C-alpha positions in Angstrom: -17.9 8.3 7.4 -16.1 10.5 4.8 -12.4 11.1 5.1 -11.6 14.8 5.7 -7.8 14.7 5.7 -5.6 14.1 2.8 -3.5 10.9 2.7 0.1 11.2 3.7 3.0 10.9 1.2 3.6 7.4 2.5 0.0 6.3 2.0 0.1 7.8 -1.5 3.2 5.8 -2.2 1.5 2.6 -1.2 -1.7 3.4 -3.2 0.3 4.3 -6.2 2.3 1.1 -6.1 -0.9 -1.0 -5.7 -2.6 1.0 -8.5 0.2 0.2 -10.9 -1.4 -3.3 -11.3 -4.6 -3.3 -9.2 -5.5 -6.9 -10.1 -2.3 -8.4 -8.7 -2.0 -9.3 -5.1 1.3 -8.1 -3.5 3.2 -9.2 -0.5 4.0 -6.6 2.2 7.7 -7.2 1.7 7.4 -6.4 -2.0 5.5 -3.2 -1.2 8.2 -2.2 1.3 10.9 -2.6 -1.3 9.0 -0.8 -4.0 8.1 2.2 -1.8 11.2 2.3 0.4 9.0 2.3 3.5 10.0 0.6 6.7 7.7 -2.1 8.1 6.8 0.1 11.0 5.4 2.6 8.6 4.0 0.3 5.9 2.0 -2.2 7.9 0.0 0.4 9.9 -0.9 2.0 6.5 -2.0 -1.3 5.1 -4.1 -2.0 8.2 -5.8 1.4 8.0 -6.5 1.0 4.3 -8.0 -2.4 4.9 -10.1 -1.1 7.8 -11.4 1.6 5.4 -12.3 -1.0 2.8 -9.7 0.3 0.3 -7.8 -2.9 0.1 -8.2 -6.6 0.8 -5.8 -8.7 2.7 -5.7 -12.5 2.9 -3.3 -15.0 4.3 -1.4 -17.2 1.9 -0.9 -20.6 3.5 1.7 -22.9 2.0 5.2 -24.1 2.5 7.1 -21.9 4.8 5.5 -19.3 7.0 2.1 -17.8 6.2 2.2 -14.4 4.5 -0.3 -11.6 3.8 -1.3 -10.6 0.3 -2.7 -7.2 -0.4 -4.8 -5.9 -3.3 -6.9 -2.7 -3.9 -10.7 -3.0 -3.8 -12.8 -1.2 -6.4 -13.2 1.6 -3.9 -9.5 1.6 -3.3 -8.8 1.9 -7.1 -11.2 4.9 -7.2 -9.5 6.6 -4.3 -6.0 5.9 -5.7 -7.1 7.4 -9.0 -8.3 10.6 -7.5 -4.8 12.0 -7.9 -2.2 11.5 -10.6 0.0 8.5 -10.2 3.4 9.9 -9.3 5.9 8.5 -6.9 6.5 11.0 -4.1 9.9 12.5 -3.5 12.0 10.4 -1.2 11.5 11.1 2.4 14.7 12.8 3.9 16.8 10.3 5.9 15.2 7.3 4.3 17.1 5.1 1.9 15.5 3.1 -0.8 15.8 -0.7 -0.6 15.7 -1.1 -4.4 
C-alpha cells in the first residue's frame, strides 16, 4: 500500500537524524535528545516506521536493562532522501534536550 499523506515534521526530524549516518544503530534515547521529541511522540513514530519497513529495531541484551536499537532500512534511506535533509524548525512549546 502506497503512502498518500506527507510525513509529519516530527517524522521528518527522526528520518533526518537516522539518515545522517544510516549504517549506525541508534538508541531511542539518543534520537529523543537529537530531535527534541518527547518519548510519547518519538516511540509511536519509530513503531510506525518499523511497521512500514522503513527501519529495523532490535533488542540489545547485555548488562543493565535491554534497549532497542534503530536503523534505517534501504527503503527507509530512499524515503528519507526524497526530501532535502534539513532539521525542521522547533515545535512551539517544546524545548530541546541538547
